[in-house]
C-alpha positions, 0 to 999 in steps of 0.5 A: 826061573825062581829056581835056576837064579832064586832071588835070595841064597839059601845060605842068606835065608839062612841067616835071617830065619837063624837071627829071626828065632834068636830074636824071638827066644830073647823077646821070650825069655825077657818077658818071662823074666819081667812078668814071673810072680816070684821074682820083681824083676821090673822094679830092678829093670823100669824102676816101677811095678806093673802091680 
């Protein structure tokens, strides 16, 4: 049964979910930085502006 012998261990599940959260926060921070109105980091990162 899944309760007696789980397919994935709790430690592995915790590390996977933690990694997913870190990647999501990284994406969120990147796009927040690029699309800010008061700083034009889009030119610095991509070499062109989205305006």
